[in-house]
TIKE-184514 format. One line per 2 residues: their letters; for each residue x, y, z of C-alpha. Coordinates in Angstrom, 3 decimals, always signed. Last residue first. Layout:
! residues N
A = X,Y,Z  ... $
! end
This chain:
! residues 539
XX = +11.809,+10.612,-10.778  +10.462,+10.313,-14.266 $
XX = +6.706,+10.840,-14.129  +7.005,+13.188,-11.165 $
XX = +9.342,+15.466,-13.200  +12.968,+15.358,-12.212 $
XX = +14.305,+17.718,-9.588  +17.651,+19.529,-10.083 $
XX = +16.458,+22.987,-11.140  +13.280,+22.729,-9.100 $
XX = +9.774,+23.242,-10.486  +10.946,+22.380,-13.995 $
XX = +10.317,+25.308,-16.287  +7.156,+25.477,-18.343 $
XX = +7.336,+24.502,-22.035  +7.009,+27.470,-24.383 $
XX = +9.896,+26.564,-26.710  +9.043,+22.865,-26.518 $
XX = +11.617,+20.792,-24.688  +14.260,+18.986,-26.712 $
XX = +13.828,+15.220,-27.049  +14.986,+14.893,-30.616 $
XX = +18.482,+14.761,-32.051  +18.324,+13.223,-35.527 $
XX = +16.273,+15.699,-37.567  +18.009,+18.700,-35.987 $
XX = +21.455,+17.222,-36.563  +22.478,+19.451,-39.483 $
XX = +21.644,+22.598,-37.555  +22.347,+25.310,-40.120 $
XX = +24.702,+28.063,-38.957  +23.009,+31.443,-38.845 $
XX = +23.518,+33.727,-41.810  +25.574,+36.902,-42.022 $
XX = +23.573,+38.723,-44.731  +21.986,+40.872,-42.022 $
XX = +25.474,+42.163,-41.241  +25.003,+45.704,-42.632 $
XX = +21.741,+46.329,-40.772  +23.204,+45.102,-37.495 $
XX = +26.252,+47.333,-37.976  +24.208,+50.442,-38.719 $
XX = +22.036,+50.144,-35.642  +22.802,+48.031,-32.584 $
XX = +26.560,+47.856,-33.207  +26.883,+51.291,-34.800 $
XX = +24.736,+53.852,-33.005  +24.048,+52.296,-29.614 $
XX = +27.201,+50.213,-29.168  +29.438,+52.980,-30.536 $
XX = +27.799,+55.530,-28.238  +28.401,+53.184,-25.243 $
XX = +32.099,+52.752,-26.092  +33.267,+55.117,-23.342 $
XX = +31.201,+53.117,-20.849  +33.513,+50.143,-21.442 $
XX = +31.691,+46.868,-22.170  +33.284,+46.125,-25.577 $
XX = +36.622,+47.428,-24.324  +36.694,+45.285,-21.182 $
XX = +35.575,+41.647,-21.434  +35.165,+41.573,-25.222 $
XX = +38.334,+43.304,-26.423  +40.593,+42.473,-23.504 $
XX = +39.647,+38.788,-23.750  +40.376,+38.860,-27.474 $
XX = +43.856,+40.235,-26.741  +44.384,+37.537,-24.112 $
XX = +43.419,+34.645,-26.378  +40.863,+31.867,-25.742 $
XX = +38.133,+34.123,-24.417  +35.758,+34.469,-21.472 $
XX = +32.832,+36.831,-20.917  +30.362,+36.776,-18.019 $
XX = +27.700,+39.483,-18.308  +25.936,+37.454,-21.000 $
XX = +24.650,+34.865,-18.478  +23.324,+32.004,-20.589 $
XX = +20.737,+29.824,-18.908  +19.632,+26.193,-18.753 $
XX = +16.781,+25.615,-16.305  +15.411,+22.341,-17.642 $
XX = +12.105,+22.573,-19.541  +9.144,+20.369,-18.689 $
XX = +7.850,+17.556,-20.902  +10.437,+16.133,-20.255 $
XX = +12.644,+16.433,-17.154  +15.195,+13.717,-18.038 $
XX = +15.000,+14.197,-21.813  +15.788,+17.885,-21.497 $
XX = +18.721,+17.106,-19.206  +19.909,+14.535,-21.748 $
XX = +19.917,+17.246,-24.420  +22.162,+19.436,-22.272 $
XX = +24.677,+16.577,-22.029  +24.374,+15.992,-25.777 $
XX = +25.406,+19.594,-26.400  +28.592,+19.122,-24.386 $
XX = +29.468,+15.825,-26.089  +29.366,+17.762,-29.350 $
XX = +27.369,+16.269,-32.182  +28.235,+14.213,-35.275 $
XX = +24.882,+12.519,-35.758  +23.239,+9.126,-35.267 $
XX = +25.434,+7.192,-32.844  +25.603,+10.197,-30.507 $
XX = +28.535,+10.538,-28.160  +28.711,+10.664,-24.380 $
XX = +29.404,+12.830,-21.341  +27.889,+11.441,-18.158 $
XX = +24.634,+12.041,-16.359  +23.776,+10.334,-13.109 $
XX = +21.463,+8.958,-14.335  +20.797,+6.856,-17.408 $
XX = +18.958,+7.730,-20.615  +18.653,+5.020,-23.234 $
XX = +20.675,+5.732,-26.359  +19.343,+8.323,-28.846 $
XX = +17.004,+7.434,-31.717  +13.940,+8.889,-30.050 $
XX = +10.260,+8.096,-30.463  +9.934,+6.835,-26.911 $
XX = +13.099,+7.283,-24.882  +11.525,+9.022,-21.894 $
XX = +8.469,+6.789,-21.788  +10.332,+3.496,-22.291 $
XX = +12.911,+4.514,-19.733  +10.192,+5.388,-17.270 $
XX = +8.565,+1.972,-17.714  +11.875,+0.139,-17.278 $
XX = +12.912,+2.231,-14.291  +15.338,+5.086,-14.758 $
XX = +18.847,+4.899,-13.419  +20.642,+6.237,-10.349 $
XX = +17.638,+8.351,-9.491  +17.912,+12.117,-9.365 $
XX = +18.451,+13.713,-5.954  +15.925,+15.602,-3.854 $
XX = +17.351,+18.534,-1.901  +14.682,+20.366,+0.106 $
XX = +12.449,+17.327,+0.569  +15.545,+15.322,+1.534 $
XX = +17.547,+12.664,-0.234  +19.961,+9.928,+0.731 $
XX = +20.898,+7.037,-1.545  +22.867,+9.306,-3.874 $
XX = +24.464,+8.877,-7.267  +26.287,+11.922,-8.593 $
XX = +26.526,+13.958,-11.817  +23.148,+15.714,-12.069 $
XX = +23.321,+16.416,-8.342  +26.133,+18.922,-8.888 $
XX = +23.833,+21.621,-10.269  +25.849,+22.744,-13.205 $
XX = +28.249,+25.591,-14.040  +29.703,+26.574,-17.408 $
XX = +32.862,+28.198,-18.735  +34.098,+28.059,-22.330 $
XX = +30.728,+28.538,-23.986  +28.877,+25.370,-22.997 $
XX = +25.307,+25.785,-24.251  +21.977,+24.047,-24.793 $
XX = +18.246,+24.731,-25.034  +18.490,+28.370,-24.035 $
XX = +17.003,+30.592,-21.328  +18.156,+34.171,-20.793 $
XX = +20.407,+35.884,-18.258  +20.423,+39.727,-18.294 $
XX = +23.219,+41.907,-19.677  +20.752,+44.555,-20.823 $
XX = +21.873,+44.424,-24.444  +22.087,+40.623,-24.397 $
XX = +18.621,+40.348,-22.853  +17.238,+42.498,-25.676 $
XX = +18.826,+40.226,-28.268  +17.456,+37.128,-26.527 $
XX = +13.904,+38.459,-26.678  +14.295,+39.731,-30.233 $
XX = +15.027,+36.195,-31.472  +17.835,+35.501,-33.979 $
XX = +20.763,+35.104,-31.569  +24.363,+36.335,-32.034 $
XX = +23.511,+40.081,-31.977  +26.269,+40.522,-33.140 $
XX = +28.311,+38.334,-35.466  +29.318,+34.746,-34.673 $
XX = +25.939,+33.134,-35.228  +23.597,+31.164,-32.962 $
XX = +21.688,+28.015,-33.864  +17.952,+27.523,-33.519 $
XX = +16.367,+25.050,-31.100  +13.500,+27.312,-30.054 $
XX = +15.072,+27.951,-26.645  +18.312,+29.000,-28.330 $
XX = +20.918,+26.447,-29.326  +24.614,+26.636,-28.410 $
XX = +26.938,+23.720,-29.167  +28.278,+24.573,-32.624 $
XX = +27.954,+28.334,-32.077  +30.641,+28.233,-29.398 $
XX = +32.689,+31.232,-30.547  +30.831,+34.546,-30.437 $
XX = +32.659,+37.252,-32.375  +35.330,+37.911,-35.002 $
XX = +38.371,+37.670,-32.737  +37.227,+34.725,-30.640 $
XX = +34.661,+34.819,-27.878  +33.127,+32.767,-25.085 $
XX = +29.841,+33.614,-23.379  +29.232,+32.249,-19.873 $
XX = +26.988,+29.282,-19.270  +24.399,+28.235,-16.683 $
XX = +23.171,+24.703,-16.056  +20.469,+23.107,-13.926 $
XX = +19.639,+26.397,-12.329  +18.608,+27.939,-9.036 $
XX = +21.954,+29.443,-7.956  +20.297,+32.756,-7.064 $
XX = +19.377,+33.329,-10.696  +23.085,+33.397,-11.574 $
XX = +25.233,+32.993,-8.453  +27.693,+30.550,-10.024 $
XX = +28.206,+32.931,-12.953  +28.850,+35.807,-10.537 $
XX = +31.641,+33.767,-8.943  +32.882,+33.096,-12.470 $
XX = +32.980,+36.840,-13.116  +34.838,+37.424,-9.827 $
XX = +37.638,+35.209,-11.095  +38.072,+37.082,-14.398 $
XX = +38.649,+34.745,-17.324  +41.154,+33.711,-19.981 $
XX = +40.268,+30.297,-21.344  +41.486,+26.693,-21.421 $
XX = +38.014,+25.459,-20.488  +36.492,+25.892,-17.044 $
XX = +33.750,+23.540,-15.819  +32.086,+24.396,-12.508 $
XX = +30.182,+21.634,-10.711  +27.825,+22.950,-8.070 $
XX = +26.354,+22.075,-4.665  +29.028,+19.656,-3.521 $
XX = +28.175,+17.364,-0.632  +31.329,+15.866,+0.852 $
XX = +30.153,+12.757,+2.697  +32.717,+10.187,+1.594 $
XX = +30.366,+8.947,-1.143  +30.267,+12.499,-2.488 $
XX = +34.071,+12.626,-2.536  +34.256,+9.474,-4.651 $
XX = +31.454,+10.684,-6.918  +33.232,+13.982,-7.596 $
XX = +36.716,+12.457,-7.948  +35.793,+10.919,-11.344 $
XX = +34.624,+14.115,-13.071  +37.985,+14.827,-14.766 $
XX = +37.910,+11.286,-16.163  +34.408,+11.925,-17.531 $
XX = +35.720,+14.956,-19.388  +38.601,+12.914,-20.827 $
XX = +36.207,+10.222,-22.092  +33.717,+12.620,-23.655 $
XX = +36.590,+14.283,-25.497  +37.774,+10.884,-26.766 $
XX = +34.310,+9.916,-27.993  +33.978,+13.307,-29.653 $
XX = +37.257,+12.727,-31.519  +36.224,+9.217,-32.494 $
XX = +33.089,+10.655,-34.105  +35.318,+11.426,-37.098 $
XX = +35.375,+7.740,-38.047  +32.265,+7.760,-40.243 $
XX = +33.727,+10.444,-42.476  +37.122,+11.654,-41.411 $
XX = +39.251,+10.991,-38.368  +40.679,+13.306,-35.750 $
XX = +43.460,+11.504,-33.970  +43.389,+10.666,-30.294 $
XX = +45.718,+10.977,-27.341  +46.502,+9.500,-23.949 $
XX = +49.896,+10.641,-22.656  +49.120,+11.183,-18.995 $
XX = +48.610,+13.957,-16.449  +46.242,+13.983,-13.468 $
XX = +45.885,+17.041,-11.275  +43.798,+16.241,-8.204 $
XX = +42.759,+18.901,-5.734  +41.801,+19.820,-2.200 $
XX = +42.981,+23.383,-1.591  +45.362,+24.087,+1.288 $
XX = +46.873,+27.143,-0.360  +50.321,+25.548,-0.357 $
XX = +48.874,+22.453,-1.999  +47.282,+24.613,-4.693 $
XX = +50.663,+26.215,-5.400  +52.440,+22.842,-5.675 $
XX = +49.832,+21.500,-8.113  +50.159,+24.721,-10.106 $
XX = +53.913,+24.130,-10.418  +53.266,+20.602,-11.675 $
XX = +50.718,+22.073,-14.076  +53.465,+24.294,-15.513 $
XX = +55.738,+21.286,-15.871  +53.008,+19.429,-17.826 $
XX = +51.911,+22.344,-20.040  +55.409,+23.111,-21.311 $
XX = +54.702,+21.909,-24.876  +53.922,+18.412,-26.172 $
XX = +50.727,+17.843,-24.223  +49.427,+14.272,-24.330 $
XX = +46.532,+14.533,-21.887  +45.790,+16.830,-18.963 $
XX = +42.994,+16.184,-16.454  +42.362,+18.834,-13.834 $
XX = +40.196,+18.387,-10.727  +39.990,+21.268,-8.249 $
XX = +37.893,+20.969,-5.073  +36.303,+23.952,-3.409 $
XX = +34.679,+24.923,-0.129  +37.757,+24.674,+2.100 $
XX = +39.700,+27.168,-0.027  +36.726,+29.527,-0.030 $
XX = +34.919,+30.780,-3.123  +37.039,+33.931,-3.328 $
XX = +40.184,+31.974,-2.466  +39.301,+29.318,-5.028 $
XX = +38.891,+32.027,-7.675  +42.178,+33.767,-6.898 $
XX = +44.009,+30.460,-7.290  +42.213,+29.824,-10.578 $
XX = +43.105,+33.318,-11.838  +46.817,+32.757,-11.204 $
XX = +46.828,+29.303,-12.802  +44.743,+30.364,-15.812 $
XX = +46.839,+33.478,-16.438  +50.135,+31.578,-16.503 $
XX = +48.373,+28.602,-18.148  +47.078,+30.417,-21.229 $
XX = +50.085,+30.220,-23.556  +51.247,+26.872,-22.115 $
XX = +47.985,+25.243,-23.119  +49.048,+22.172,-25.068 $
XX = +46.122,+20.103,-23.719  +43.947,+20.882,-20.710 $
XX = +40.681,+19.483,-19.356  +39.140,+21.316,-16.427 $
XX = +36.909,+20.639,-13.416  +35.987,+22.768,-10.385 $
XX = +33.784,+21.109,-7.718  +32.082,+23.884,-5.766 $
XX = +30.652,+23.918,-2.246  +28.082,+26.604,-1.464 $
XX = +26.260,+27.070,+1.831  +29.266,+28.616,+3.605 $
XX = +29.456,+31.546,+1.233  +32.926,+33.049,+0.980 $
XX = +33.600,+36.343,+2.753  +36.734,+35.210,+4.595 $
XX = +38.027,+33.263,+1.604  +39.909,+36.159,+0.041 $
XX = +41.652,+37.042,+3.272  +45.133,+37.055,+1.768 $
XX = +43.723,+38.933,-1.170  +45.203,+38.001,-4.512 $
XX = +45.809,+41.109,-6.605  +45.534,+40.897,-10.377 $
XX = +41.783,+40.509,-10.783  +40.476,+43.434,-8.740 $
XX = +43.384,+45.665,-9.719  +42.687,+45.036,-13.392 $
XX = +38.977,+45.680,-12.983  +39.664,+48.974,-11.195 $
XX = +42.144,+50.001,-13.887  +39.604,+49.251,-16.611 $
XX = +36.920,+51.267,-14.816  +39.289,+54.212,-14.231 $
XX = +40.318,+54.380,-17.879  +37.707,+56.930,-18.922 $
XX = +38.299,+59.229,-15.962  +42.079,+59.291,-16.281 $
XX = +41.783,+59.865,-20.027  +39.320,+62.724,-19.536 $
XX = +41.520,+64.333,-16.885  +44.442,+64.281,-19.319 $
XX = +42.226,+65.752,-22.061  +41.092,+68.590,-19.790 $
XX = +44.675,+69.363,-18.802  +45.793,+69.437,-22.440 $
XX = +42.830,+71.643,-23.402  +43.674,+74.119,-20.649 $
XX = +47.340,+74.174,-21.614  +46.493,+74.785,-25.258 $
XX = +44.111,+77.577,-24.253  +46.875,+79.385,-22.452 $
XX = +49.180,+79.063,-25.451  +46.734,+80.515,-27.951 $
XX = +47.405,+79.905,-31.645  +47.320,+76.092,-31.116 $
XX = +43.583,+76.139,-30.436  +42.544,+74.384,-33.645 $
XX = +45.553,+72.050,-33.675  +44.987,+70.952,-30.119 $
XX = +41.400,+70.075,-31.036  +42.663,+68.064,-34.019 $
XX = +44.892,+66.042,-31.691  +42.037,+65.472,-29.212 $
XX = +39.665,+64.352,-32.022  +42.152,+61.911,-33.573 $
XX = +43.324,+60.113,-30.440  +40.763,+58.974,-27.855 $
XX = +37.507,+59.536,-29.733  +38.574,+58.726,-33.298 $
XX = +40.909,+55.872,-32.425  +38.254,+54.391,-30.126 $
XX = +35.644,+54.548,-32.904  +37.958,+52.996,-35.484 $
XX = +38.828,+50.242,-33.007  +35.143,+49.495,-32.402 $
XX = +34.559,+49.328,-36.163  +36.381,+46.013,-36.006 $
XX = +39.049,+44.233,-38.019  +40.777,+41.423,-36.142 $
XX = +44.133,+40.346,-34.752  +43.763,+42.468,-31.580 $
XX = +47.244,+43.975,-31.955  +46.999,+44.371,-35.732 $
XX = +43.548,+45.952,-35.520  +44.796,+48.332,-32.833 $
XX = +47.881,+49.228,-34.887  +45.633,+50.086,-37.887 $
XX = +43.152,+52.147,-35.856  +45.649,+54.857,-34.833 $
XX = +46.800,+55.729,-38.356  +43.237,+55.474,-39.662 $
XX = +41.922,+57.890,-37.049  +44.758,+60.333,-37.752 $
XX = +44.030,+60.251,-41.491  +40.280,+60.733,-41.038 $
XX = +40.711,+63.580,-38.554  +43.189,+65.351,-40.824 $
XX = +40.884,+65.052,-43.829  +37.870,+66.336,-41.900 $
XX = +39.753,+69.243,-40.362  +41.289,+70.228,-43.691 $
XX = +37.891,+70.138,-45.374  +36.369,+72.243,-42.601 $
XX = +39.066,+74.869,-43.052  +41.950,+75.338,-40.683 $
XX = +42.154,+78.415,-38.422  +45.278,+80.353,-39.375 $
XX = +48.258,+79.823,-37.132  +49.111,+82.841,-35.026 $
XX = +52.443,+84.437,-35.843  +55.360,+83.268,-33.795 $
XX = +56.357,+85.492,-30.879  +59.888,+86.581,-31.721 $
XX = +62.992,+85.410,-29.975  +66.140,+86.828,-28.451 $
XX = +67.955,+85.313,-25.550  +70.862,+86.465,-23.399 $
XX = +70.919,+90.264,-23.469  +67.160,+90.254,-23.896 $
XX = +64.571,+90.161,-26.647  +60.859,+90.483,-27.125 $
XX = +59.410,+91.557,-30.487  +55.875,+92.903,-30.871 $
XX = +54.492,+93.078,-34.394  +53.064,+96.081,-36.122 $
XX = +50.976,+96.741,-39.228  +47.772,+95.504,-37.615 $
XX = +47.960,+98.459,-35.243  +47.349,+100.844,-38.197 $
XX = +50.142,+103.228,-39.049  +50.477,+106.663,-37.395 $
XX = +52.586,+109.068,-39.457  +54.455,+110.807,-36.699 $
XX = +55.994,+107.684,-35.257  +54.403,+105.734,-32.394 $
XX = +55.572,+105.706,-28.822  +54.073,+102.466,-27.614 $
XX = +51.633,+101.954,-24.761  +52.473,+98.492,-23.516 $
XX = +50.955,+95.106,-22.631  +47.786,+95.232,-24.750 $
XX = +49.512,+95.904,-28.049  +49.120,+92.449,-29.636 $
XX = +49.704,+92.274,-33.383  +48.128,+90.517,-36.364 $
XX = +49.743,+89.151,-39.508  +47.879,+90.166,-42.703 $
XX = +49.769,+92.508,-42.942  +53.289,+93.824,-43.552 $
XX = +55.765,+94.784,-40.878  +56.689,+97.710,-38.706 $
XX = +58.625,+96.900,-35.609  +57.804,+97.296,-31.947 $
XX = +60.703,+96.201,-29.800  +60.369,+94.932,-26.289 $
XX = +62.954,+95.021,-23.565  +64.762,+92.888,-21.059 $
XX = +68.328,+93.515,-19.913  +68.008,+97.107,-18.758 $
XX = +69.322,+100.619,-19.318  +72.614,+100.133,-21.179 $
XX = +71.078,+97.394,-23.317  +68.277,+99.717,-24.362 $
XX = +70.646,+102.404,-25.563  +72.558,+99.897,-27.681 $
XX = +69.341,+98.582,-29.210  +68.061,+102.033,-30.047 $
XX = +71.403,+103.032,-31.577  +71.577,+99.916,-33.770 $
XX = +67.949,+100.022,-34.870  +68.185,+103.601,-35.981 $
XX = +64.765,+105.096,-36.528  +64.319,+106.594,-33.163 $
XX = +62.284,+106.761,-30.007  +63.376,+105.483,-26.638 $
XX = +61.521,+104.188,-23.606  +62.437,+103.110,-20.107 $
XX = +59.344,+101.945,-18.159  +61.504,+99.896,-15.779 $
XX = +59.912,+96.484,-16.373  +57.954,+96.813,-19.632 $
XX = +60.932,+98.280,-21.464  +59.987,+100.336,-24.552 $
XX = +61.421,+100.629,-28.041  +59.329,+102.393,-30.686 $
XX = +58.771,+102.440,-34.417  +61.961,+100.922,-35.855 $
XX = +62.053,+100.506,-39.625  +61.893,+96.947,-41.110 $
XX = +64.674,+96.059,-43.553  +65.816,+92.942,-41.762 $
XX = +63.343,+91.629,-39.190  +65.217,+89.509,-36.655 $
XX = +68.799,+90.478,-37.505  +67.400,+93.947,-37.997 $
X = +67.252,+94.221,-34.272 $
! end
């Protein structure tokens, strides 16, 4: 026994199985006697404090001069294995706990920031809650094996519970149901349009999600129009594969690929890029009028950029406000926040900013927190839906579904375009450029809606529940982690409190075209009676 505690005198040797016991001071004789009687025994040895001892499992034979219980340690050994119960770890101090928690949080947050390509307090919070605090808790209770097991089980259950929402979302978007079109609405027919260029990184997800989307909407209630131009990567062969997949699903579609291109100019020539983008968007719209003339009445036009998205989110986008809108947009994100600040204007004509809460008005900020749609002047945001009647000519109307005129009359044109520098308004709408200011073709489309229903306000909404992104890691951050119930304390304390106060210096982008682009509805203008109906003065 002295091989375990050399120099310690023997107090008592007792077997807890057969109740054999022996007294003596000779470790060698006591050990030999114990081995002859049984193969498992305990040895009580004298040792120095402050280590503690556990005497609850046996009643030892103590020597004549009775030492305190704290002076003993229990040793278990057998003919095969011999080991001593390690002494209990001392409870760490508050300073040690704080330092350990900070170091562990930092070690876990750095890989998250690298993976998501951005710095965010969200990753520090997740590292603290899901890694640092559990590890420190294990450290505190490490002196008691039973408690360690209980804490480990509780932590495992916590992880399963916290990740259930993410797993449910993943299963909902990764599995294509063979009966996905069985529950599709029969009163909705959607024209889906996209423009793609050098998008091989997003096309695997885009193609799979698009096929799931058309099945959820109904394969006989959708049409897919994709226009690709001058891609130099694997976009063209990947679109060829998508064309084959859509044919197998029985979806009407047109995927057009060519080598048209443009160069971004400087100064007065930079508007050439917008002119090219307007052209390729109008090319993607071409089948809509042809199908309409053949009797296919689409209710909505859904534009999808080269983004990562969840199919059921775009279904929810189409159903915003019961489908009673002129335009509704998702929210698109890059690593440091909201992306499409160039196009988006709030209902007062002010720009958005990348950092939370994105919009300057309290009303929009509250809607963002609640996930409720709110009115804006213009938007695009990676995915947007329109009432289809804005883009088609029609000679047949009904009281329930009036259609805009092909073009405005001379008097109407003079009224609508009075005091404006923009080109005369013609319907149906098409993407265009502005001769006065370098503006996005997407923003100009929203402006033309304002001009068409003036002095009323078109129903242009942003639905903050629908998030899309241009990179997969960014999509994970804003579509899942940022909305995860586990991050609710971070949203309340940091994002809506400390973070907002710290980012007050983050200014909104100035609108350089505000003095050139007029025709926007007044902030308090009433909404048009119908999302697709022009005012009586115009149409």
